PQR file with spaces between the fields and no chain letter, atoms N, CA, C, O and H, PARSE charges and radii, in Angstrom:
ATOM       1  N    UNK     1     -29.634   28.920  -49.601 -0.4000 1.5000
ATOM       2  CA   UNK     1     -28.917   27.846  -48.963 -0.0000 2.0000
ATOM       3  C    UNK     1     -28.847   26.673  -49.948  0.5500 1.7000
ATOM       4  O    UNK     1     -29.838   26.339  -50.598 -0.5500 1.4000
ATOM       5  N    UNK     2     -27.689   26.066  -50.050 -0.4000 1.5000
ATOM       6  CA   UNK     2     -27.574   24.959  -50.995 -0.0000 2.0000
ATOM       7  C    UNK     2     -28.050   23.642  -50.372  0.5500 1.7000
ATOM       8  O    UNK     2     -28.310   23.566  -49.171 -0.5500 1.4000
ATOM       9  H    UNK     2     -26.884   26.337  -49.522  0.4000 1.0000
ATOM      10  N    UNK     3     -28.157   22.615  -51.209 -0.4000 1.5000
ATOM      11  CA   UNK     3     -28.735   21.350  -50.758 -0.0000 2.0000
ATOM      12  C    UNK     3     -27.911   20.697  -49.647  0.5500 1.7000
ATOM      13  O    UNK     3     -28.480   20.103  -48.731 -0.5500 1.4000
ATOM      14  H    UNK     3     -27.945   22.677  -52.184  0.4000 1.0000
ATOM      15  N    UNK     4     -26.591   20.796  -49.713 -0.4000 1.5000
ATOM      16  CA   UNK     4     -25.781   20.200  -48.650 -0.0000 2.0000
ATOM      17  C    UNK     4     -26.016   20.905  -47.319  0.5500 1.7000
ATOM      18  O    UNK     4     -26.113   20.246  -46.284 -0.5500 1.4000
ATOM      19  H    UNK     4     -26.128   21.278  -50.457  0.4000 1.0000
ATOM      20  N    UNK     5     -26.106   22.217  -47.328 -0.4000 1.5000
ATOM      21  CA   UNK     5     -26.327   22.945  -46.075 -0.0000 2.0000
ATOM      22  C    UNK     5     -27.681   22.601  -45.456  0.5500 1.7000
ATOM      23  O    UNK     5     -27.801   22.515  -44.234 -0.5500 1.4000
ATOM      24  H    UNK     5     -26.026   22.752  -48.169  0.4000 1.0000
ATOM      25  N    UNK     6     -28.687   22.407  -46.284 -0.4000 1.5000
ATOM      26  CA   UNK     6     -29.993   21.985  -45.773 -0.0000 2.0000
ATOM      27  C    UNK     6     -29.895   20.593  -45.144  0.5500 1.7000
ATOM      28  O    UNK     6     -30.448   20.340  -44.075 -0.5500 1.4000
ATOM      29  H    UNK     6     -28.590   22.476  -47.277  0.4000 1.0000
ATOM      30  N    UNK     7     -29.187   19.707  -45.822 -0.4000 1.5000
ATOM      31  CA   UNK     7     -28.967   18.351  -45.313 -0.0000 2.0000
ATOM      32  C    UNK     7     -28.208   18.399  -43.997  0.5500 1.7000
ATOM      33  O    UNK     7     -28.575   17.728  -43.033 -0.5500 1.4000
ATOM      34  H    UNK     7     -28.737   19.913  -46.691  0.4000 1.0000
ATOM      35  N    UNK     8     -27.152   19.194  -43.964 -0.4000 1.5000
ATOM      36  CA   UNK     8     -26.315   19.295  -42.771 -0.0000 2.0000
ATOM      37  C    UNK     8     -27.121   19.820  -41.580  0.5500 1.7000
ATOM      38  O    UNK     8     -27.000   19.314  -40.464 -0.5500 1.4000
ATOM      39  H    UNK     8     -26.854   19.739  -44.747  0.4000 1.0000
ATOM      40  N    UNK     9     -27.927   20.820  -41.831 -0.4000 1.5000
ATOM      41  CA   UNK     9     -28.744   21.405  -40.761 -0.0000 2.0000
ATOM      42  C    UNK     9     -29.659   20.346  -40.132  0.5500 1.7000
ATOM      43  O    UNK     9     -29.796   20.272  -38.911 -0.5500 1.4000
ATOM      44  H    UNK     9     -28.025   21.230  -42.738  0.4000 1.0000
ATOM      45  N    UNK    10     -30.270   19.543  -40.979 -0.4000 1.5000
ATOM      46  CA   UNK    10     -31.177   18.502  -40.490 -0.0000 2.0000
ATOM      47  C    UNK    10     -30.419   17.396  -39.753  0.5500 1.7000
ATOM      48  O    UNK    10     -30.826   16.971  -38.672 -0.5500 1.4000
ATOM      49  H    UNK    10     -30.158   19.603  -41.971  0.4000 1.0000
ATOM      50  N    UNK    11     -29.335   16.941  -40.333 -0.4000 1.5000
ATOM      51  CA   UNK    11     -28.586   15.828  -39.745 -0.0000 2.0000
ATOM      52  C    UNK    11     -27.839   16.237  -38.481  0.5500 1.7000
ATOM      53  O    UNK    11     -27.618   15.404  -37.602 -0.5500 1.4000
ATOM      54  H    UNK    11     -29.003   17.286  -41.211  0.4000 1.0000
ATOM      55  N    UNK    12     -27.454   17.483  -38.376 -0.4000 1.5000
ATOM      56  CA   UNK    12     -26.762   17.958  -37.183 -0.0000 2.0000
ATOM      57  C    UNK    12     -27.643   17.756  -35.952  0.5500 1.7000
ATOM      58  O    UNK    12     -27.154   17.385  -34.885 -0.5500 1.4000
ATOM      59  H    UNK    12     -27.634   18.160  -39.090  0.4000 1.0000
ATOM      60  N    UNK    13     -28.926   17.999  -36.105 -0.4000 1.5000
ATOM      61  CA   UNK    13     -29.861   17.808  -34.998 -0.0000 2.0000
ATOM      62  C    UNK    13     -29.858   16.349  -34.533  0.5500 1.7000
ATOM      63  O    UNK    13     -29.900   16.074  -33.334 -0.5500 1.4000
ATOM      64  H    UNK    13     -29.323   18.301  -36.972  0.4000 1.0000
ATOM      65  N    UNK    14     -29.807   15.421  -35.488 -0.4000 1.5000
ATOM      66  CA   UNK    14     -29.786   13.997  -35.153 -0.0000 2.0000
ATOM      67  C    UNK    14     -28.528   13.638  -34.369  0.5500 1.7000
ATOM      68  O    UNK    14     -28.594   12.938  -33.358 -0.5500 1.4000
ATOM      69  H    UNK    14     -29.773   15.645  -36.462  0.4000 1.0000
ATOM      70  N    UNK    15     -27.394   14.117  -34.839 -0.4000 1.5000
ATOM      71  CA   UNK    15     -26.128   13.805  -34.177 -0.0000 2.0000
ATOM      72  C    UNK    15     -26.093   14.400  -32.778  0.5500 1.7000
ATOM      73  O    UNK    15     -25.690   13.728  -31.828 -0.5500 1.4000
ATOM      74  H    UNK    15     -27.341   14.686  -35.660  0.4000 1.0000
ATOM      75  N    UNK    16     -26.507   15.643  -32.644 -0.4000 1.5000
ATOM      76  CA   UNK    16     -26.482   16.287  -31.331 -0.0000 2.0000
ATOM      77  C    UNK    16     -27.438   15.618  -30.343  0.5500 1.7000
ATOM      78  O    UNK    16     -27.188   15.622  -29.138 -0.5500 1.4000
ATOM      79  H    UNK    16     -26.834   16.188  -33.416  0.4000 1.0000
ATOM      80  N    UNK    17     -28.522   15.050  -30.844 -0.4000 1.5000
ATOM      81  CA   UNK    17     -29.453   14.336  -29.971 -0.0000 2.0000
ATOM      82  C    UNK    17     -28.805   13.062  -29.426  0.5500 1.7000
ATOM      83  O    UNK    17     -29.045   12.673  -28.283 -0.5500 1.4000
ATOM      84  H    UNK    17     -28.726   15.047  -31.823  0.4000 1.0000
ATOM      85  N    UNK    18     -27.983   12.418  -30.256 -0.4000 1.5000
ATOM      86  CA   UNK    18     -27.323   11.177  -29.854 -0.0000 2.0000
ATOM      87  C    UNK    18     -26.018   11.430  -29.107  0.5500 1.7000
ATOM      88  O    UNK    18     -25.662   10.674  -28.203 -0.5500 1.4000
ATOM      89  H    UNK    18     -27.789   12.734  -31.184  0.4000 1.0000
ATOM      90  N    UNK    19     -25.309   12.482  -29.478 -0.4000 1.5000
ATOM      91  CA   UNK    19     -23.998   12.807  -28.888 -0.0000 2.0000
ATOM      92  C    UNK    19     -23.965   14.292  -28.542  0.5500 1.7000
ATOM      93  O    UNK    19     -23.379   15.079  -29.286 -0.5500 1.4000
ATOM      94  H    UNK    19     -25.598   13.096  -30.212  0.4000 1.0000
ATOM      95  N    UNK    20     -24.574   14.690  -27.441 -0.4000 1.5000
ATOM      96  CA   UNK    20     -24.683   16.111  -27.097 -0.0000 2.0000
ATOM      97  C    UNK    20     -23.348   16.857  -27.020  0.5500 1.7000
ATOM      98  O    UNK    20     -23.318   18.069  -27.228 -0.5500 1.4000
ATOM      99  H    UNK    20     -25.050   14.051  -26.837  0.4000 1.0000
ATOM     100  N    UNK    21     -22.260   16.174  -26.731 -0.4000 1.5000
ATOM     101  CA   UNK    21     -20.974   16.846  -26.590 -0.0000 2.0000
ATOM     102  C    UNK    21     -20.156   16.909  -27.864  0.5500 1.7000
ATOM     103  O    UNK    21     -19.013   17.365  -27.832 -0.5500 1.4000
ATOM     104  H    UNK    21     -22.284   15.188  -26.562  0.4000 1.0000
ATOM     105  N    UNK    22     -20.707   16.466  -28.984 -0.4000 1.5000
ATOM     106  CA   UNK    22     -19.953   16.438  -30.241 -0.0000 2.0000
ATOM     107  C    UNK    22     -19.601   17.857  -30.682  0.5500 1.7000
ATOM     108  O    UNK    22     -20.406   18.779  -30.544 -0.5500 1.4000
ATOM     109  H    UNK    22     -21.636   16.096  -29.010  0.4000 1.0000
ATOM     110  N    UNK    23     -18.381   18.021  -31.217 -0.4000 1.5000
ATOM     111  CA   UNK    23     -17.985   19.351  -31.687 -0.0000 2.0000
ATOM     112  C    UNK    23     -18.319   19.508  -33.175  0.5500 1.7000
ATOM     113  O    UNK    23     -18.552   18.524  -33.876 -0.5500 1.4000
ATOM     114  H    UNK    23     -17.727   17.273  -31.328  0.4000 1.0000
ATOM     115  N    UNK    24     -18.337   20.749  -33.638 -0.4000 1.5000
ATOM     116  CA   UNK    24     -18.756   21.040  -35.017 -0.0000 2.0000
ATOM     117  C    UNK    24     -17.827   20.421  -36.051  0.5500 1.7000
ATOM     118  O    UNK    24     -18.277   20.014  -37.123 -0.5500 1.4000
ATOM     119  H    UNK    24     -18.147   21.548  -33.068  0.4000 1.0000
ATOM     120  N    UNK    25     -16.573   20.346  -35.752 -0.4000 1.5000
ATOM     121  CA   UNK    25     -15.617   19.761  -36.697 -0.0000 2.0000
ATOM     122  C    UNK    25     -15.936   18.288  -36.945  0.5500 1.7000
ATOM     123  O    UNK    25     -15.996   17.846  -38.092 -0.5500 1.4000
ATOM     124  H    UNK    25     -16.207   20.676  -34.881  0.4000 1.0000
ATOM     125  N    UNK    26     -16.140   17.537  -35.872 -0.4000 1.5000
ATOM     126  CA   UNK    26     -16.469   16.119  -36.010 -0.0000 2.0000
ATOM     127  C    UNK    26     -17.830   15.922  -36.665  0.5500 1.7000
ATOM     128  O    UNK    26     -18.010   15.025  -37.489 -0.5500 1.4000
ATOM     129  H    UNK    26     -16.092   17.897  -34.940  0.4000 1.0000
ATOM     130  N    UNK    27     -18.779   16.762  -36.294 -0.4000 1.5000
ATOM     131  CA   UNK    27     -20.112   16.683  -36.894 -0.0000 2.0000
ATOM     132  C    UNK    27     -20.020   16.912  -38.400  0.5500 1.7000
ATOM     133  O    UNK    27     -20.644   16.187  -39.175 -0.5500 1.4000
ATOM     134  H    UNK    27     -18.632   17.490  -35.625  0.4000 1.0000
ATOM     135  N    UNK    28     -19.257   17.901  -38.816 -0.4000 1.5000
ATOM     136  CA   UNK    28     -19.106   18.205  -40.242 -0.0000 2.0000
ATOM     137  C    UNK    28     -18.484   17.041  -40.996  0.5500 1.7000
ATOM     138  O    UNK    28     -18.908   16.726  -42.108 -0.5500 1.4000
ATOM     139  H    UNK    28     -18.750   18.490  -38.187  0.4000 1.0000
ATOM     140  N    UNK    29     -17.493   16.405  -40.408 -0.4000 1.5000
ATOM     141  CA   UNK    29     -16.843   15.255  -41.057 -0.0000 2.0000
ATOM     142  C    UNK    29     -17.827   14.106  -41.251  0.5500 1.7000
ATOM     143  O    UNK    29     -17.876   13.487  -42.314 -0.5500 1.4000
ATOM     144  H    UNK    29     -17.150   16.660  -39.505  0.4000 1.0000
ATOM     145  N    UNK    30     -18.602   13.831  -40.222 -0.4000 1.5000
ATOM     146  CA   UNK    30     -19.571   12.735  -40.293 -0.0000 2.0000
ATOM     147  C    UNK    30     -20.636   13.024  -41.344  0.5500 1.7000
ATOM     148  O    UNK    30     -20.947   12.171  -42.175 -0.5500 1.4000
ATOM     149  H    UNK    30     -18.563   14.333  -39.358  0.4000 1.0000
ATOM     150  N    UNK    31     -21.184   14.220  -41.302 -0.4000 1.5000
ATOM     151  CA   UNK    31     -22.260   14.567  -42.231 -0.0000 2.0000
ATOM     152  C    UNK    31     -21.750   14.622  -43.666  0.5500 1.7000
ATOM     153  O    UNK    31     -22.457   14.207  -44.584 -0.5500 1.4000
ATOM     154  H    UNK    31     -20.931   14.913  -40.626  0.4000 1.0000
ATOM     155  N    UNK    32     -20.543   15.123  -43.876 -0.4000 1.5000
ATOM     156  CA   UNK    32     -19.966   15.150  -45.227 -0.0000 2.0000
ATOM     157  C    UNK    32     -19.816   13.730  -45.768  0.5500 1.7000
ATOM     158  O    UNK    32     -20.076   13.481  -46.945 -0.5500 1.4000
ATOM     159  H    UNK    32     -19.969   15.461  -43.130  0.4000 1.0000
ATOM     160  N    UNK    33     -19.404   12.815  -44.922 -0.4000 1.5000
ATOM     161  CA   UNK    33     -19.270   11.412  -45.338 -0.0000 2.0000
ATOM     162  C    UNK    33     -20.634   10.847  -45.716  0.5500 1.7000
ATOM     163  O    UNK    33     -20.773   10.184  -46.744 -0.5500 1.4000
ATOM     164  H    UNK    33     -19.193   13.017  -43.966  0.4000 1.0000
ATOM     165  N    UNK    34     -21.645   11.110  -44.879 -0.4000 1.5000
ATOM     166  CA   UNK    34     -22.999   10.642  -45.181 -0.0000 2.0000
ATOM     167  C    UNK    34     -23.489   11.205  -46.514  0.5500 1.7000
ATOM     168  O    UNK    34     -24.105   10.490  -47.303 -0.5500 1.4000
ATOM     169  H    UNK    34     -21.532   11.648  -44.043  0.4000 1.0000
ATOM     170  N    UNK    35     -23.212   12.496  -46.766 -0.4000 1.5000
ATOM     171  CA   UNK    35     -23.661   13.143  -47.999 -0.0000 2.0000
ATOM     172  C    UNK    35     -23.001   12.492  -49.217  0.5500 1.7000
ATOM     173  O    UNK    35     -23.663   12.230  -50.221 -0.5500 1.4000
ATOM     174  H    UNK    35     -22.712   13.077  -46.124  0.4000 1.0000
ATOM     175  N    UNK    36     -21.705   12.236  -49.122 -0.4000 1.5000
ATOM     176  CA   UNK    36     -20.995   11.596  -50.241 -0.0000 2.0000
ATOM     177  C    UNK    36     -21.540   10.199  -50.516  0.5500 1.7000
ATOM     178  O    UNK    36     -21.561    9.757  -51.664 -0.5500 1.4000
ATOM     179  H    UNK    36     -21.168   12.448  -48.306  0.4000 1.0000
ATOM     180  N    UNK    37     -21.974    9.510  -49.484 -0.4000 1.5000
ATOM     181  CA   UNK    37     -22.482    8.146  -49.636 -0.0000 2.0000
ATOM     182  C    UNK    37     -23.966    8.100  -50.009  0.5500 1.7000
ATOM     183  O    UNK    37     -24.470    7.048  -50.405 -0.5500 1.4000
ATOM     184  H    UNK    37     -21.957    9.869  -48.551  0.4000 1.0000
ATOM     185  N    UNK    38     -24.652    9.202  -49.888 -0.4000 1.5000
ATOM     186  CA   UNK    38     -26.091    9.240  -50.184 -0.0000 2.0000
ATOM     187  C    UNK    38     -26.335    9.073  -51.680  0.5500 1.7000
ATOM     188  O    UNK    38     -25.552    9.533  -52.510 -0.5500 1.4000
ATOM     189  H    UNK    38     -24.243   10.056  -49.566  0.4000 1.0000
ATOM     190  N    UNK    39     -27.427    8.411  -52.000 -0.4000 1.5000
ATOM     191  CA   UNK    39     -27.806    8.238  -53.397 -0.0000 2.0000
ATOM     192  C    UNK    39     -28.492    9.512  -53.898  0.5500 1.7000
ATOM     193  O    UNK    39     -28.875   10.381  -53.114 -0.5500 1.4000
ATOM     194  H    UNK    39     -28.064    8.037  -51.326  0.4000 1.0000
ATOM     195  N    UNK    40     -28.634    9.598  -55.207 -0.4000 1.5000
ATOM     196  CA   UNK    40     -29.331   10.747  -55.798 -0.0000 2.0000
ATOM     197  C    UNK    40     -30.768   10.812  -55.273  0.5500 1.7000
ATOM     198  O    UNK    40     -31.315   11.896  -55.066 -0.5500 1.4000
ATOM     199  H    UNK    40     -28.323    8.893  -55.843  0.4000 1.0000
ATOM     200  N    UNK    41     -31.363    9.655  -55.064 -0.4000 1.5000
ATOM     201  CA   UNK    41     -32.733    9.593  -54.542 -0.0000 2.0000
ATOM     202  C    UNK    41     -32.801   10.152  -53.118  0.5500 1.7000
ATOM     203  O    UNK    41     -33.762   10.837  -52.766 -0.5500 1.4000
ATOM     204  H    UNK    41     -30.919    8.775  -55.233  0.4000 1.0000
ATOM     205  N    UNK    42     -31.799    9.866  -52.312 -0.4000 1.5000
ATOM     206  CA   UNK    42     -31.761   10.378  -50.940 -0.0000 2.0000
ATOM     207  C    UNK    42     -31.501   11.884  -50.910  0.5500 1.7000
ATOM     208  O    UNK    42     -31.968   12.584  -50.011 -0.5500 1.4000
ATOM     209  H    UNK    42     -31.019    9.310  -52.598  0.4000 1.0000
ATOM     210  N    UNK    43     -30.756   12.372  -51.893 -0.4000 1.5000
ATOM     211  CA   UNK    43     -30.426   13.796  -51.957 -0.0000 2.0000
ATOM     212  C    UNK    43     -31.554   14.633  -52.558  0.5500 1.7000
ATOM     213  O    UNK    43     -31.626   15.841  -52.329 -0.5500 1.4000
ATOM     214  H    UNK    43     -30.376   11.804  -52.623  0.4000 1.0000
ATOM     215  N    UNK    44     -32.418   13.999  -53.314 -0.4000 1.5000
ATOM     216  CA   UNK    44     -33.448   14.711  -54.070 -0.0000 2.0000
ATOM     217  C    UNK    44     -34.293   15.683  -53.239  0.5500 1.7000
ATOM     218  O    UNK    44     -34.507   16.808  -53.690 -0.5500 1.4000
ATOM     219  H    UNK    44     -32.359   13.018  -53.499  0.4000 1.0000
ATOM     220  N    UNK    45     -34.785   15.313  -52.055 -0.4000 1.5000
ATOM     221  CA   UNK    45     -35.594   16.277  -51.286 -0.0000 2.0000
ATOM     222  C    UNK    45     -34.822   17.556  -50.950  0.5500 1.7000
ATOM     223  O    UNK    45     -35.399   18.643  -50.913 -0.5500 1.4000
ATOM     224  H    UNK    45     -34.611   14.399  -51.688  0.4000 1.0000
ATOM     225  N    UNK    46     -33.538   17.421  -50.712 -0.4000 1.5000
ATOM     226  CA   UNK    46     -32.716   18.582  -50.367 -0.0000 2.0000
ATOM     227  C    UNK    46     -32.423   19.435  -51.601  0.5500 1.7000
ATOM     228  O    UNK    46     -32.338   20.660  -51.514 -0.5500 1.4000
ATOM     229  H    UNK    46     -33.070   16.539  -50.742  0.4000 1.0000
ATOM     230  N    UNK    47     -32.273   18.780  -52.741 -0.4000 1.5000
ATOM     231  CA   UNK    47     -32.063   19.506  -53.999 -0.0000 2.0000
ATOM     232  C    UNK    47     -33.314   20.327  -54.321  0.5500 1.7000
ATOM     233  O    UNK    47     -33.217   21.491  -54.710 -0.5500 1.4000
ATOM     234  H    UNK    47     -32.342   17.785  -52.812  0.4000 1.0000
ATOM     235  N    UNK    48     -34.482   19.713  -54.156 -0.4000 1.5000
ATOM     236  CA   UNK    48     -35.741   20.416  -54.428 -0.0000 2.0000
ATOM     237  C    UNK    48     -35.947   21.583  -53.468  0.5500 1.7000
ATOM     238  O    UNK    48     -36.341   22.676  -53.875 -0.5500 1.4000
ATOM     239  H    UNK    48     -34.561   18.768  -53.839  0.4000 1.0000
ATOM     240  N    UNK    49     -35.675   21.336  -52.193 -0.4000 1.5000
ATOM     241  CA   UNK    49     -35.854   22.397  -51.207 -0.0000 2.0000
ATOM     242  C    UNK    49     -34.890   23.553  -51.474  0.5500 1.7000
ATOM     243  O    UNK    49     -35.262   24.715  -51.315 -0.5500 1.4000
ATOM     244  H    UNK    49     -35.355   20.448  -51.862  0.4000 1.0000
ATOM     245  N    UNK    50     -33.661   23.246  -51.878 -0.4000 1.5000
ATOM     246  CA   UNK    50     -32.683   24.292  -52.189 -0.0000 2.0000
ATOM     247  C    UNK    50     -33.156   25.127  -53.378  0.5500 1.7000
ATOM     248  O    UNK    50     -32.994   26.347  -53.389 -0.5500 1.4000
ATOM     249  H    UNK    50     -33.359   22.301  -52.007  0.4000 1.0000
ATOM     250  N    UNK    51     -33.740   24.467  -54.375 -0.4000 1.5000
ATOM     251  CA   UNK    51     -34.258   25.192  -55.537 -0.0000 2.0000
ATOM     252  C    UNK    51     -35.390   26.134  -55.117  0.5500 1.7000
ATOM     253  O    UNK    51     -35.468   27.267  -55.591 -0.5500 1.4000
ATOM     254  H    UNK    51     -33.872   23.475  -54.366  0.4000 1.0000
ATOM     255  N    UNK    52     -36.259   25.662  -54.232 -0.4000 1.5000
ATOM     256  CA   UNK    52     -37.346   26.516  -53.738 -0.0000 2.0000
ATOM     257  C    UNK    52     -36.802   27.688  -52.923  0.5500 1.7000
ATOM     258  O    UNK    52     -37.305   28.807  -53.027 -0.5500 1.4000
ATOM     259  H    UNK    52     -36.196   24.741  -53.847  0.4000 1.0000
ATOM     260  N    UNK    53     -35.786   27.433  -52.124 -0.4000 1.5000
ATOM     261  CA   UNK    53     -35.162   28.502  -51.336 -0.0000 2.0000
ATOM     262  C    UNK    53     -34.520   29.550  -52.245  0.5500 1.7000
ATOM     263  O    UNK    53     -34.546   30.744  -51.948 -0.5500 1.4000
ATOM     264  H    UNK    53     -35.377   26.525  -52.040  0.4000 1.0000
ATOM     265  N    UNK    54     -33.946   29.089  -53.352 -0.4000 1.5000
ATOM     266  CA   UNK    54     -33.318   30.013  -54.303 -0.0000 2.0000
ATOM     267  C    UNK    54     -34.369   30.935  -54.922  0.5500 1.7000
ATOM     268  O    UNK    54     -34.144   32.137  -55.061 -0.5500 1.4000
ATOM     269  H    UNK    54     -33.924   28.119  -53.593  0.4000 1.0000
ATOM     270  N    UNK    55     -35.507   30.370  -55.288 -0.4000 1.5000
ATOM     271  CA   UNK    55     -36.600   31.161  -55.862 -0.0000 2.0000
ATOM     272  C    UNK    55     -37.125   32.158  -54.827  0.5500 1.7000
ATOM     273  O    UNK    55     -37.348   33.330  -55.130 -0.5500 1.4000
ATOM     274  H    UNK    55     -35.691   29.394  -55.175  0.4000 1.0000
ATOM     275  N    UNK    56     -37.315   31.674  -53.617 -0.4000 1.5000
ATOM     276  CA   UNK    56     -37.801   32.531  -52.533 -0.0000 2.0000
ATOM     277  C    UNK    56     -36.844   33.703  -52.300  0.5500 1.7000
ATOM     278  O    UNK    56     -37.280   34.842  -52.137 -0.5500 1.4000
ATOM     279  H    UNK    56     -37.134   30.722  -53.371  0.4000 1.0000
ATOM     280  N    UNK    57     -35.558   33.422  -52.285 -0.4000 1.5000
ATOM     281  CA   UNK    57     -34.549   34.465  -52.073 -0.0000 2.0000
ATOM     282  C    UNK    57     -34.574   35.483  -53.216  0.5500 1.7000
ATOM     283  O    UNK    57     -34.484   36.688  -52.982 -0.5500 1.4000
ATOM     284  H    UNK    57     -35.204   32.496  -52.417  0.4000 1.0000
ATOM     285  N    UNK    58     -34.696   34.994  -54.446 -0.4000 1.5000
ATOM     286  CA   UNK    58     -34.726   35.889  -55.608 -0.0000 2.0000
ATOM     287  C    UNK    58     -35.936   36.822  -55.557  0.5500 1.7000
ATOM     288  O    UNK    58     -35.842   37.988  -55.941 -0.5500 1.4000
ATOM     289  H    UNK    58     -34.769   34.015  -54.636  0.4000 1.0000
ATOM     290  N    UNK    59     -37.056   36.315  -55.090 -0.4000 1.5000
ATOM     291  CA   UNK    59     -38.256   37.152  -54.970 -0.0000 2.0000
ATOM     292  C    UNK    59     -38.120   38.158  -53.831  0.5500 1.7000
ATOM     293  O    UNK    59     -38.548   39.307  -53.944 -0.5500 1.4000
ATOM     294  H    UNK    59     -37.133   35.368  -54.778  0.4000 1.0000
ATOM     295  N    UNK    60     -37.524   37.710  -52.747 -0.4000 1.5000
ATOM     296  CA   UNK    60     -37.389   38.561  -51.569 -0.0000 2.0000
ATOM     297  C    UNK    60     -36.338   39.652  -51.773  0.5500 1.7000
ATOM     298  O    UNK    60     -36.477   40.759  -51.253 -0.5500 1.4000
ATOM     299  H    UNK    60     -37.177   36.776  -52.655  0.4000 1.0000
ATOM     300  N    UNK    61     -35.293   39.337  -52.528 -0.4000 1.5000
ATOM     301  CA   UNK    61     -34.190   40.281  -52.759 -0.0000 2.0000
ATOM     302  C    UNK    61     -33.896   40.370  -54.260  0.5500 1.7000
ATOM     303  O    UNK    61     -32.864   39.876  -54.714 -0.5500 1.4000
ATOM     304  H    UNK    61     -35.180   38.438  -52.951  0.4000 1.0000
ATOM     305  N    UNK    62     -34.785   40.988  -55.029 -0.4000 1.5000
ATOM     306  CA   UNK    62     -34.641   40.988  -56.490 -0.0000 2.0000
ATOM     307  C    UNK    62     -33.389   41.695  -57.006  0.5500 1.7000
ATOM     308  O    UNK    62     -32.936   41.391  -58.110 -0.5500 1.4000
ATOM     309  H    UNK    62     -35.624   41.389  -54.660  0.4000 1.0000
ATOM     310  N    UNK    63     -32.828   42.608  -56.259 -0.4000 1.5000
ATOM     311  CA   UNK    63     -31.641   43.326  -56.740 -0.0000 2.0000
ATOM     312  C    UNK    63     -30.342   42.769  -56.167  0.5500 1.7000
ATOM     313  O    UNK    63     -29.273   43.333  -56.403 -0.5500 1.4000
ATOM     314  H    UNK    63     -33.196   42.854  -55.362  0.4000 1.0000
ATOM     315  N    UNK    64     -30.419   41.670  -55.417 -0.4000 1.5000
ATOM     316  CA   UNK    64     -29.227   41.098  -54.783 -0.0000 2.0000
ATOM     317  C    UNK    64     -28.247   40.588  -55.829  0.5500 1.7000
ATOM     318  O    UNK    64     -28.630   39.911  -56.783 -0.5500 1.4000
ATOM     319  H    UNK    64     -31.287   41.212  -55.226  0.4000 1.0000
ATOM     320  N    UNK    65     -26.980   40.924  -55.636 -0.4000 1.5000
ATOM     321  CA   UNK    65     -25.904   40.391  -56.478 -0.0000 2.0000
ATOM     322  C    UNK    65     -24.800   39.926  -55.551  0.5500 1.7000
ATOM     323  O    UNK    65     -24.377   40.658  -54.656 -0.5500 1.4000
ATOM     324  H    UNK    65     -26.669   41.474  -54.862  0.4000 1.0000
ATOM     325  N    UNK    66     -24.336   38.709  -55.767 -0.4000 1.5000
ATOM     326  CA   UNK    66     -23.264   38.153  -54.948 -0.0000 2.0000
ATOM     327  C    UNK    66     -21.986   38.938  -55.189  0.5500 1.7000
ATOM     328  O    UNK    66     -21.578   39.155  -56.329 -0.5500 1.4000
ATOM     329  H    UNK    66     -24.679   38.114  -56.494  0.4000 1.0000
ATOM     330  N    UNK    67     -21.367   39.356  -54.106 -0.4000 1.5000
ATOM     331  CA   UNK    67     -20.118   40.117  -54.201 -0.0000 2.0000
ATOM     332  C    UNK    67     -19.138   39.562  -53.170  0.5500 1.7000
ATOM     333  O    UNK    67     -19.193   39.931  -51.997 -0.5500 1.4000
ATOM     334  H    UNK    67     -21.699   39.180  -53.179  0.4000 1.0000
ATOM     335  N    UNK    68     -18.242   38.674  -53.607 -0.4000 1.5000
ATOM     336  CA   UNK    68     -17.293   38.074  -52.658 -0.0000 2.0000
ATOM     337  C    UNK    68     -16.319   39.074  -52.073  0.5500 1.7000
ATOM     338  O    UNK    68     -15.468   38.705  -51.263 -0.5500 1.4000
ATOM     339  H    UNK    68     -18.198   38.374  -54.560  0.4000 1.0000
């Protein structure tokens, strides 16, 4: 999972708690805007977590190759 998807997953919970009826399209627009406005320092925890997830995935599926 990439850093934006990790960020989105976390922030979606916040939005749904405040606006239970919000649809995914509107949620995605809001979170994308927040991500673009976030500083490198704010993004750093998600970048680190994504790197750890990548390592974990590589260990769990050593022969995996992306095939679109």
